[in-house]
C-alpha positions in Angstrom: 23.9 -17.8 0.8 24.7 -16.5 4.3 23.9 -17.8 7.8 22.5 -15.9 10.8 21.6 -17.1 14.2 18.2 -16.6 15.7 19.3 -14.0 18.2 21.0 -11.8 15.6 18.0 -12.2 13.3 15.7 -11.1 16.1 17.9 -8.1 17.0 18.2 -6.8 13.4 15.2 -8.3 11.6 14.4 -5.2 9.5 18.0 -5.0 8.2 18.0 -8.7 7.2 14.6 -8.4 5.6 15.9 -5.5 3.5 18.7 -7.7 2.3 16.3 -10.5 1.5 14.1 -8.1 -0.4 17.2 -7.5 -2.6 17.7 -11.2 -3.3 19.9 -12.3 -0.4 19.3 -15.8 1.1 19.9 -16.6 4.7 20.1 -19.9 6.6 18.8 -19.3 10.1 20.6 -21.3 12.8 19.7 -22.2 16.3 22.7 -23.4 18.4 24.6 -24.2 15.2 21.8 -26.2 13.5 20.0 -24.8 10.5 16.3 -24.5 11.3 15.0 -22.2 8.6 15.8 -20.6 5.3 14.9 -16.9 4.7 14.6 -16.0 1.0 12.4 -13.8 -1.2 9.2 -15.4 -2.3 8.9 -16.9 -5.8 6.4 -15.1 -8.0 4.2 -18.2 -8.3 4.0 -18.5 -4.5 3.0 -14.9 -3.7 -0.6 -15.1 -2.6 -2.8 -12.6 -4.4 -5.5 -10.9 -2.3 -8.7 -12.8 -3.2 -10.8 -9.6 -3.5 -8.2 -8.1 -5.9 -8.2 -11.3 -7.9 -12.0 -11.3 -8.1 -12.0 -7.6 -9.2 -9.3 -8.2 -11.8 -11.3 -11.1 -13.3 -14.5 -9.0 -13.4 -12.6 -6.2 -15.1 -11.2 -8.7 -17.7 -14.8 -9.8 -18.5 -15.9 -6.2 -18.8 -18.2 -6.3 -15.9 -16.5 -3.3 -14.2 -13.9 -0.7 -14.8 -11.1 -0.4 -12.2 -10.5 3.1 -10.8 -7.5 5.0 -12.1 -5.2 6.7 -9.6 -5.9 10.4 -9.2 -3.5 12.6 -11.0 -3.0 16.2 -10.0 -4.3 18.7 -12.5 -6.5 16.3 -14.5 -9.7 18.1 -13.6 -8.2 21.6 -13.6 -8.9 24.4 -11.1 -12.4 25.0 -9.8 -14.5 27.1 -12.3 -15.7 29.7 -9.8 -15.3 30.3 -6.1 -17.6 32.3 -3.8 -15.8 34.8 -1.5 -16.1 34.0 2.2 -17.7 37.4 2.9 -20.6 36.6 0.5 -21.2 33.3 2.2 -21.3 35.0 5.6 -23.7 37.7 4.3 -26.0 35.0 2.8 -26.0 33.0 6.1 -26.7 36.1 8.2 -29.6 37.1 5.9 -31.0 33.6 6.1 -30.7 33.5 9.9 -32.3 37.0 10.2 -35.5 35.5 8.9 -35.9 33.3 11.9 
């Protein structure tokens, strides 16, 4: 467990948070007095997004299926493409009727 004063914490907050993310614990001091403790959250205290929790419960009951992440190449390349020139010619022909 390490200590850090408020000013140093404010100056380099991102660096301290990176260390906390990796398990370090800091006692935050103000004029030599410990005023807070900075530590990673316990798994049982991490608040789950209520919408995600509801969706997960519905998926468990079989009421919906959660979307799967898109993976490149799953659907393959397009079957056929139309050349740009053919599209332009069709549009010009359509517009000529007006």
